[in-house]
VEXRO-431249 format. One line per field, with one value per residue (C-alpha): residue in three letters; z, y, x. Coordinates in nm, 3 decimals. Layout:
BEGIN
code <- (ALA/...) $
zz <- (Z/...) $
yy <- (Y/...) $
xx <- (X/...) $
This chain:
BEGIN
code <- (MET/THR/GLU/THR/THR/TRP/GLN/LYS/GLU/GLU/CYS/SER/PRO/GLY/ARG/ASP/TYR/MET/LEU/GLY/ARG/ASN/PRO/TYR/VAL/LYS/TYR/ASP/ASP/HIS/GLU/ALA/ILE/ILE/THR/THR/ILE/VAL/ASP/GLY/LEU/ARG/LYS/PHE/ILE/HIS/ALA/GLU/PRO/ALA/VAL/ARG/LEU/THR/LEU/ASP/ALA/GLU/ASN/SER/ASP/ALA/GLU/ARG/ALA/ILE/LEU/ALA/ILE/PRO/PHE/GLU/SER/ASP/GLN/GLU/SER/ILE/LEU/LEU/ASN/PHE/ALA/ARG/ILE/ILE/TYR/GLN/SER/THR/MET/GLY/TYR/TYR/ILE/SER/ALA/SER/PRO/ARG/THR/SER/HIS/PHE/GLY/ILE/SER/ASN/LEU/LEU/LEU/GLU/GLY/ASN/HIS/ASN/SER/LEU/LEU/ARG/ARG/GLU/MET/GLU/LYS/LEU/ILE/ALA/GLN/PHE/GLN/SER/ARG/ASP/ASP/MET/ALA/GLY/ARG/LEU/ILE/GLN/ASN/VAL/THR/LEU/VAL/GLY/LYS/HIS/ALA/VAL/PRO/GLU/PRO/GLY/GLU/THR/PHE/LEU/SER/GLU/THR/ILE/ARG/LYS/GLY/LEU/ASP/ILE/HIS/VAL/GLY/TYR/ARG/ILE/HIS/ALA/THR/GLY/GLY/ASN/VAL/ASN/CYS/SER/GLN/ILE/PHE/LEU/PRO/ILE/GLN/THR/GLY/SER/GLU/ILE/ILE/ASN/GLN/ILE/TYR/TYR/ASN/ILE/GLU/ARG/ILE/LEU/HIS/HIS/SER/PHE/VAL/SER/TYR/ASP/GLU/ASN/GLY/GLU/SER/TYR/LEU/LYS/ILE/THR/ASP/THR/LEU/ILE/PHE/LYS/ASP/LEU/CYS/GLU/LEU/LEU/LYS/ARG/SER/LYS/THR/LYS/GLU/LEU/THR/ARG/ASN/LYS/ILE/LEU/ASN/ASN/LEU/GLN/PHE/ASP/THR/ILE/THR/LYS/GLN/GLU/SER/GLU/GLU/GLU/LYS/LYS/LEU/ILE/ILE/GLY/ASP/ARG/LEU/TYR/ASP/MET/LEU/ASN/HIS/ILE/GLN/ASP/THR/LYS/LEU/LYS/GLU/ALA/THR/ASP/ARG/SER/ARG/ASP/LEU/TYR/THR/ALA/SER/MET/LYS/SER/MET/ALA/GLY/ILE/SER/ARG/VAL/ARG/ILE/GLU/HIS/PRO/ALA/VAL/MET/GLN/ILE/GLN/ALA/LYS/PRO/THR/GLU/ALA/PRO/ALA/VAL/ALA/ALA/SER/ALA/THR/GLU/ALA/GLN/SER/THR/GLY/ALA/PRO/GLN/ALA/THR/GLU/ALA/ARG/GLN/ALA/PRO/ALA/ARG/PRO/PHE/ARG/ARG/GLN/ALA/ARG/PRO/ASP/SER/GLY/SER/SER/SER/ARG/ARG/LYS/PHE/GLN/LYS/ILE/GLU/LEU/THR/GLN/ASP/GLU/LEU/ALA/ILE/GLY/LYS/VAL/GLN/VAL/PRO/GLU/PRO/PRO/ARG/GLU/ASN/LEU/ARG/VAL/PRO/SER/PRO/ARG/LYS/PRO/ARG/ARG/ILE/THR/ARG/ILE/ARG/PRO/GLU/GLU/VAL/ALA/VAL/PRO/GLY/LYS/LYS) $
zz <- (-1.470/-1.185/-1.152/-0.957/-1.262/-1.433/-1.140/-1.097/-0.910/-1.154/-1.520/-1.853/-1.998/-2.265/-2.020/-1.790/-2.077/-2.172/-1.818/-1.671/-1.311/-1.019/-0.999/-0.701/-0.595/-0.629/-0.490/-0.272/0.009/-0.165/0.152/0.178/-0.191/-0.142/0.156/-0.053/-0.328/-0.067/0.037/-0.327/-0.382/-0.068/-0.244/-0.528/-0.417/-0.191/-0.099/0.095/0.160/-0.052/-0.190/-0.556/-0.647/-1.002/-1.151/-1.465/-1.502/-1.811/-1.688/-1.630/-1.748/-1.641/-1.359/-1.119/-0.804/-0.586/-0.230/0.045/0.368/0.722/0.787/0.864/0.550/0.528/0.297/0.418/0.308/-0.035/-0.074/0.031/-0.224/-0.491/-0.417/-0.446/-0.790/-0.907/-0.767/-0.967/-1.294/-1.230/-1.165/-1.495/-1.676/-1.489/-1.559/-1.922/-2.049/-2.197/-1.978/-2.246/-2.286/-2.113/-1.944/-1.761/-1.642/-1.530/-1.349/-1.185/-1.048/-0.920/-0.741/-0.579/-0.425/-0.680/-0.754/-1.121/-1.398/-1.426/-1.091/-1.206/-1.550/-1.406/-1.147/-1.420/-1.629/-1.337/-1.242/-1.595/-1.570/-1.237/-1.407/-1.681/-1.508/-1.207/-1.105/-1.082/-0.882/-0.646/-0.576/-0.491/-0.236/-0.085/0.296/0.289/0.527/0.656/1.010/1.187/1.532/1.583/1.460/1.181/1.317/1.169/0.922/1.005/0.821/0.441/0.176/-0.157/-0.101/-0.353/-0.624/-0.560/-0.565/-0.914/-1.069/-0.816/-0.728/-0.431/-0.376/-0.092/-0.173/-0.207/-0.423/-0.530/-0.656/-0.835/-0.809/-0.787/-0.993/-1.334/-1.290/-1.500/-1.247/-1.245/-1.022/-0.990/-0.764/-0.650/-0.462/-0.169/-0.036/0.304/0.392/0.362/0.666/0.505/0.187/0.377/0.570/0.251/0.087/0.394/0.385/0.014/0.070/0.341/0.107/-0.159/0.096/0.171/-0.200/-0.261/0.029/-0.113/-0.459/-0.319/-0.108/-0.391/-0.662/-0.768/-0.746/-0.572/-0.657/-0.812/-0.716/-1.003/-1.090/-1.340/-1.074/-0.830/-1.076/-1.207/-0.852/-0.793/-1.101/-0.979/-0.631/-0.761/-0.966/-0.662/-0.444/-0.658/-0.580/-0.261/0.072/0.247/0.002/0.067/0.442/0.400/0.197/0.441/0.760/1.067/0.910/1.194/1.343/1.278/0.992/0.989/1.346/1.466/1.350/1.481/1.270/1.023/1.276/1.297/0.921/0.764/0.453/0.155/-0.156/-0.424/-0.246/-0.121/-0.470/-0.614/-0.338/-0.387/-0.762/-0.725/-0.416/-0.439/-0.204/-0.140/0.201/0.074/-0.048/0.292/0.470/0.242/0.308/0.685/0.663/0.463/0.725/1.007/0.829/0.748/1.107/1.248/1.007/1.093/1.464/1.416/1.202/1.463/1.733/1.529/1.461/1.831/1.929/1.677/1.822/2.184/2.119/1.815/1.875/1.719/1.973/1.865/2.024/2.039/2.072/2.355/2.297/2.534/2.704/2.786/3.143/3.234/3.214/3.473/3.694/3.685/3.765/4.072/4.186/4.159/4.361/4.631/4.661/4.682/4.352/4.150/3.878/3.790/3.584/3.368/3.313/3.219/2.998/2.627/2.425/2.173/2.316/2.130/1.973/1.839/1.527/1.536/1.244/1.210/1.251/0.936/0.717/0.586/0.340/0.163/0.077/0.205/0.585/0.755/1.087/1.349/1.622/1.980/2.262/2.513/2.882/3.164/3.246/2.893/2.891/3.223/3.091/2.777/2.584/2.329/1.996/1.694/1.379/1.091/0.742/0.503/0.327/0.021/-0.203/-0.067/-0.362/-0.528/-0.905/-1.068/-1.292/-1.659/-1.880/-2.161/-2.488/-2.751/-3.087/-3.390/-3.675/-4.031/-4.266/-4.617/-4.793/-4.611/-4.753/-5.072/-5.362/-5.560/-5.920/-5.832/-5.724) $
yy <- (-0.704/-0.837/-0.941/-0.629/-0.411/-0.577/-0.512/-0.138/0.051/0.339/0.284/0.448/0.461/0.209/-0.046/0.026/-0.044/-0.367/-0.505/-0.395/-0.320/-0.548/-0.680/-0.590/-0.643/-0.346/-0.307/-0.613/-0.475/-0.524/-0.467/-0.109/-0.051/-0.190/0.042/0.345/0.230/0.192/0.556/0.660/0.456/0.591/0.926/0.773/0.441/0.432/0.094/0.049/-0.252/-0.250/-0.466/-0.506/-0.551/-0.679/-0.714/-0.924/-1.057/-1.125/-0.910/-0.589/-0.385/-0.471/-0.251/-0.251/-0.055/-0.063/0.061/0.110/-0.075/0.046/-0.195/-0.119/-0.126/-0.342/-0.090/-0.140/-0.504/-0.405/-0.134/-0.378/-0.637/-0.366/-0.244/-0.595/-0.641/-0.306/-0.396/-0.718/-0.544/-0.261/-0.509/-0.675/-0.342/-0.280/-0.623/-0.668/-0.313/-0.188/0.059/0.328/0.308/0.523/0.221/0.146/0.503/0.554/0.218/0.295/0.621/0.450/0.183/0.454/0.611/0.881/0.854/0.947/0.891/0.520/0.453/0.615/0.452/0.110/0.156/0.236/-0.062/-0.304/-0.175/-0.256/-0.603/-0.675/-0.667/-0.916/-1.143/-1.334/-1.447/-1.089/-0.985/-1.278/-1.146/-0.806/-0.923/-1.196/-1.216/-0.934/-0.961/-0.757/-0.622/-0.509/-0.368/-0.564/-0.897/-0.884/-0.990/-1.276/-1.166/-1.203/-1.381/-1.354/-1.425/-1.306/-1.411/-1.696/-1.478/-1.191/-1.419/-1.542/-1.202/-1.014/-1.118/-0.965/-0.990/-0.855/-0.722/-0.412/-0.106/0.044/0.403/0.557/0.937/1.220/1.452/1.329/1.006/0.872/0.822/0.464/0.231/-0.147/-0.395/-0.719/-0.974/-1.180/-1.518/-1.406/-1.206/-1.448/-1.296/-0.951/-1.079/-1.238/-0.917/-0.708/-0.946/-0.906/-0.525/-0.513/-0.729/-0.493/-0.197/-0.378/-0.452/-0.081/-0.002/-0.263/-0.131/0.221/0.099/-0.090/0.201/0.453/0.223/0.167/-0.212/-0.495/-0.508/-0.831/-0.895/-1.064/-1.131/-0.846/-0.598/-0.719/-0.685/-0.349/-0.214/-0.362/-0.181/0.151/0.083/0.033/0.352/0.553/0.405/0.570/0.923/0.904/0.848/0.754/0.467/0.338/0.353/0.144/-0.121/-0.136/-0.113/-0.312/-0.428/-0.262/-0.019/0.114/0.361/0.467/0.533/0.649/1.006/1.020/0.721/0.962/1.032/0.662/0.625/0.729/0.941/0.737/0.889/0.736/0.769/1.125/1.230/1.121/1.306/1.623/1.632/1.566/1.780/2.028/2.326/2.284/2.289/2.105/1.818/1.796/1.795/1.519/1.314/1.353/1.260/0.950/0.853/0.895/0.691/0.413/0.410/0.385/0.107/-0.092/-0.060/-0.188/-0.479/-0.565/-0.564/-0.792/-1.038/-1.037/-1.121/-1.404/-1.548/-1.524/-1.633/-1.861/-1.954/-1.704/-1.563/-1.564/-1.285/-1.330/-1.023/-1.043/-0.874/-0.588/-0.559/-0.236/-0.332/-0.368/0.009/0.060/-0.209/-0.043/0.294/0.156/-0.022/0.298/0.488/0.222/0.233/0.612/0.682/0.925/0.964/0.595/0.622/0.892/0.688/0.375/0.554/0.481/0.744/0.786/0.811/0.612/0.790/0.701/0.810/1.008/1.136/1.510/1.658/1.867/1.567/1.577/1.320/1.290/0.939/0.993/0.983/1.238/1.161/1.363/1.255/1.258/1.175/0.921/0.994/0.794/0.635/0.511/0.372/0.195/0.034/-0.089/-0.126/0.148/0.052/0.207/0.191/0.021/0.168/-0.010/-0.304/-0.293/-0.024/0.093/0.312/0.198/0.223/0.424/0.226/0.242/0.427/0.225/0.281/0.423/0.249/0.436/0.223/0.356/0.229/0.122/0.364/0.654/0.578/0.775/0.566/0.736/0.835/0.846/1.134) $
xx <- (8.985/8.785/8.422/8.331/8.386/8.089/7.853/7.849/7.583/7.602/7.650/7.579/7.222/7.309/7.438/7.138/6.899/7.079/7.119/6.784/6.695/6.646/6.284/6.066/5.704/5.465/5.108/5.140/4.921/4.588/4.380/4.507/4.425/4.072/4.022/4.108/3.867/3.591/3.646/3.610/3.292/3.123/3.072/2.868/2.712/2.404/2.256/1.930/1.705/1.391/1.112/1.025/0.657/0.608/0.260/0.244/-0.110/-0.317/-0.608/-0.409/-0.113/0.239/0.367/0.662/0.744/1.056/0.993/1.250/1.175/1.267/1.556/1.918/2.130/2.440/2.602/2.960/2.957/2.825/3.090/3.363/3.251/3.223/3.577/3.720/3.566/3.704/4.049/4.053/3.961/4.209/4.491/4.405/4.453/4.778/4.926/4.819/4.872/5.199/5.392/5.358/4.975/4.712/4.549/4.873/4.917/4.552/4.536/4.872/4.730/4.415/4.615/4.825/4.512/4.419/4.044/4.039/3.783/3.874/3.703/3.375/3.374/3.453/3.177/2.921/3.029/3.000/2.654/2.534/2.688/2.520/2.179/2.274/2.526/2.404/2.751/2.874/2.566/2.629/2.979/2.835/2.575/2.790/2.745/2.485/2.189/1.893/1.903/1.584/1.517/1.195/1.063/0.806/0.462/0.269/-0.002/-0.368/-0.648/-0.638/-0.899/-0.752/-0.391/-0.393/-0.544/-0.303/0.002/-0.091/-0.023/0.194/0.550/0.734/1.110/1.322/1.666/1.882/1.826/2.158/2.186/2.482/2.465/2.714/2.927/3.051/2.853/2.568/2.286/2.159/1.959/1.950/1.774/1.935/1.718/1.840/1.728/1.595/1.283/0.989/0.814/0.839/0.676/0.385/0.320/0.317/0.068/-0.153/-0.131/-0.214/-0.522/-0.648/-0.603/-0.806/-1.080/-1.115/-1.133/-1.402/-1.611/-1.588/-1.689/-1.985/-2.109/-2.080/-2.215/-2.572/-2.573/-2.392/-2.023/-1.895/-1.534/-1.352/-0.989/-0.994/-1.109/-0.842/-0.554/-0.678/-0.677/-0.332/-0.199/-0.337/-0.201/0.154/0.130/0.020/0.295/0.564/0.447/0.235/0.406/0.080/0.024/0.376/0.314/-0.002/0.185/0.480/0.276/0.393/0.720/0.914/0.659/0.311/0.349/-0.019/-0.130/0.210/0.274/0.634/0.741/0.901/1.177/1.262/1.294/1.621/1.646/1.531/1.681/1.462/1.127/1.188/1.297/0.962/0.776/0.979/0.917/0.543/0.485/0.196/0.171/-0.200/-0.366/-0.674/-0.456/-0.287/-0.623/-0.751/-0.437/-0.475/-0.843/-0.758/-0.499/-0.751/-1.021/-0.777/-0.652/-1.004/-1.094/-0.781/-0.852/-1.207/-1.088/-0.824/-1.092/-1.319/-1.037/-0.942/-1.300/-1.306/-0.989/-1.106/-1.468/-1.480/-1.846/-2.084/-2.330/-2.691/-2.896/-3.271/-3.490/-3.744/-4.083/-4.154/-4.490/-4.670/-4.774/-4.405/-4.372/-4.647/-4.500/-4.160/-4.323/-4.505/-4.190/-3.992/-4.251/-4.250/-3.871/-3.873/-3.687/-3.900/-3.635/-3.632/-3.951/-3.796/-3.481/-3.672/-3.921/-3.905/-3.715/-3.996/-4.350/-4.613/-4.908/-5.250/-5.421/-5.741/-5.942/-5.963/-6.314/-6.286/-6.222/-6.581/-6.699/-6.365/-6.262/-5.905/-5.872/-5.648/-5.483/-5.302/-5.056/-5.184/-4.943/-5.067/-5.098/-4.941/-5.278/-5.325/-4.970/-5.037/-5.356/-5.184/-5.512/-5.477/-5.625/-5.468/-5.680/-5.504/-5.517/-5.753/-5.592/-5.817/-5.946/-6.284/-6.364/-6.689/-6.670/-6.947/-7.187/-7.110/-7.351/-7.507/-7.334/-7.562/-7.530/-7.658/-7.781/-7.796/-8.057/-7.949/-8.185/-8.024/-7.685/-7.614/-7.494/-7.219/-7.326/-7.698/-7.915) $
């Protein structure tokens, strides 16, 4: 018997079970496995840059709104990080599970490239963990940035910024949706460290919206409007509620982040499809022409007001000194002088151009007024000669009451004698 008889390539099942097979490495190319997982996640995961506005003040109700911003999404980096986390958890199932259990078989299929239910259930579990575990969320948004076509402009002059920042917090990050077939729809928001210029611009836009609201309240109210912290936070709460269902309100809040979303009508073509915001608009859309007309009118009024405010701020920057205009009194003889000067120069139409728009008049008592105490007047236009003289006397109304009170009549006092008074019980 030689040694070769003990090392046979083919042997009985019993000897195969006792000796075992030669070990080999399986699923060593983890980059290829991660690429296949990324292709499976792309059907369900949608990531877009957004801002989260959280109102938590003592003077108002708590409210939160998450709005998508017009920046380019770094979705591929998020999907790649998500796939790496799922690969690590799937390899844990594959290594720790027994070869005869369902976890081993399902994880084996997923690692081979078959996108089964384990991928969807693991995705849902990790999304729930991202909200409670900061270390897991950090792995997901690792090396993720915001990319914009244009630089965000610096905000203008603010007055209520300190008060608004006490109750309203704004964070820039990514809103992640999980939607699709056989998937529990969910949404999370993960903030990032960058985006301070975006936050300052949004605070500035919100303050301008509040200014327009306060002007409307003051014009429609009966008395002077007192702006308090309670009024500011109440309006902020209503603003966040409207931003969830009204696209025009969102455009006002996110104005000038990348382009002018109010005055520029074709800005809708530059914005990509926003799943969450468009879903709210589709569910709350009303087929009403009057509502569309009111929305367009509101857009036009807000645009005109912003242009006027921009012009005022530009004048303040260019001319910081306030100009004081003093009104000069006009004299009547100047009209005659200008008329004679125009005639001497041969321009007959100059007198008509320089003539006052409203011709003065004098008051004259009507002849049929009679002896009535109240004086009645009628308007009489003055001639050119009277205007040239400039000595027209207009009677002023009386400053005191000229009515003479009638003398009082003497009061007659009747005296009754005692003997004329009847005593009760006597006749």
